N, C-alpha and C positions, 0 to 999 in steps of 0.2 A: 574765022568761023568759030563761034562759041559752042561748046558742048552742052547738051541738055541731059538732065538726069533721066536715065532709063535703065532697064535691066542690063547687067554686064558692065556698069560703070562703077568706078571707085569714087565715093563722094566724101568730102570733108566738110563738116559743119561745126559752127559754134551754136550752142543753144543754152537757154535757161528754162528750166522746167519748174512750174509752180502748180499748186493745188488751187481749188476754187476760193480759198481764203487768201490767196496771193503769198502763201508761204513758199519760199524757194526750196525745192526738193533736191535739185541737182543743177549743176551748171558747168560748162566747159570754158567760160569766159576768161578765167585767169589760169587756164591750163591748156593742154593740147586739145585740138579739135577732135570731135568724134569722127572716126573714119570707118566706113562700112562699104560692103559690096551690095549695090542696089539689086533687088530681085532675088536675093539669097535668104530672105527672112532673117537677117542679122539684127534687125531692129523691129520695134512693134509695128504691126500692120498699118495702123492709122497714120503714124509719122511717115512711114515709107510711101504710102499713098499720097500724102500731102507734099512730099518732096518731088514726086514724079513730074517731069516737065520743067522743073526749075533750072536756072542757069547760075553761074558764078556771080556773086554780088546780090542775088535775090535775098530779101529779108521779109519775113512774114510771121504771123501768129496763127496758131492752129490749136483748137480745143478738141481733144480726143476722148471719147467716152470709154468706159471700162471695157466694153466688148471689143473695141479695136486697140486697146492698150494691153494691160496685163490680166484682163478678164475680170469676171465678177468674183466676189468672195465665195468660195465653195465650202459649205459647212462640213462636208466630209473630210476636209483637210484640217479641221479643228478637232482636237480630241483631248481627253483627260487621261493622263498616264500616271503610274505610280512613280514617286520620286526615285525609286531604286533603278529606274531606267537611266539615271544620270550618275551611275557608279563612277567614283573617282572625282566628282565635282564637289568641292567643299560646301558651297552655298548656291542654291538655285534661286535666281531672282528674276522678276519680270523684266523683259527687255533683252535678256541674254539670247544670243544666237548660237545655234549648233548646226553642224552639217550632218546629214543622214543620207545613207545610200538608199536610192529608190529602186523600184522593181526593174528598171531598165539599166541599172548599174551606174547611173548618174548620181550627182549629189543634189539634194534639196536642202534649202536653208530652213531650219525650224526655229521659230521664235517663241520664247516662253512668254505667255500672256498673263498668267495668274498662278499664284502658289497658295494653296490652303492646306496646311498640314502636310500629309504625304501625297496630296493630289496636285498635279501640275497640269495646267491647261497649256497646250502647245498648238501652234498654228503654222502649217506648211504652205499657206497661200503666199504669193509674192507680196512684199510689203506695200506695193502700189496697186494691188488688186482692189477692185471696187471703186477706184477713184477716177474722176475726170482729170485728165492731164492737160495742162496748158503750156504749150511750147512757144517760145520766142526764138526763131531760127534765122541764121544767116549762112548761106552757102558760100564756103571759102574756096573749094577747089573741086574739079571734076576731071577724071581721066578714064581712059578705057582700061578695063581690067586685063591682066595677062591671062593667057590660057590656063596657067597653073592656078591662078586665083579663082577663075571660073570653075575649074575642075574641083578644087578644094572647098569652094563655096564660102571663102573668106579672104580678107585682104592680107597680103604678105608684107 
């Protein structure tokens, strides 16, 4: 009897993620598969929904809009700050990434988008926010999660 992907299952997949211009954004093909606990919101909602009901060996393509991926770009997460906010950094350049503690005590990744004089435009949106995500997926393995994995809401 083959297992089907459902809540409480540990799932291993290989995937290649591309944007609408077929640029590869991420892939597990030449590395370890992605392993996650289904139903625990460990992956983006659109991909989790697409995987539900699949079995080992299933291969499929799915296109996920921003709403079911990393969300739309939120303008309130883009702001201009004074370069003095980067104390101790010799040179602030577009593309640089910094971690910043958020209100919940977690870490947000902040990306420098533009530098003009002492004014630095930063963006705290996820780098894939606003994009349609195209996944080419193969289900590698499925197993029942342990009670500890379910309690902790992630794979051990």
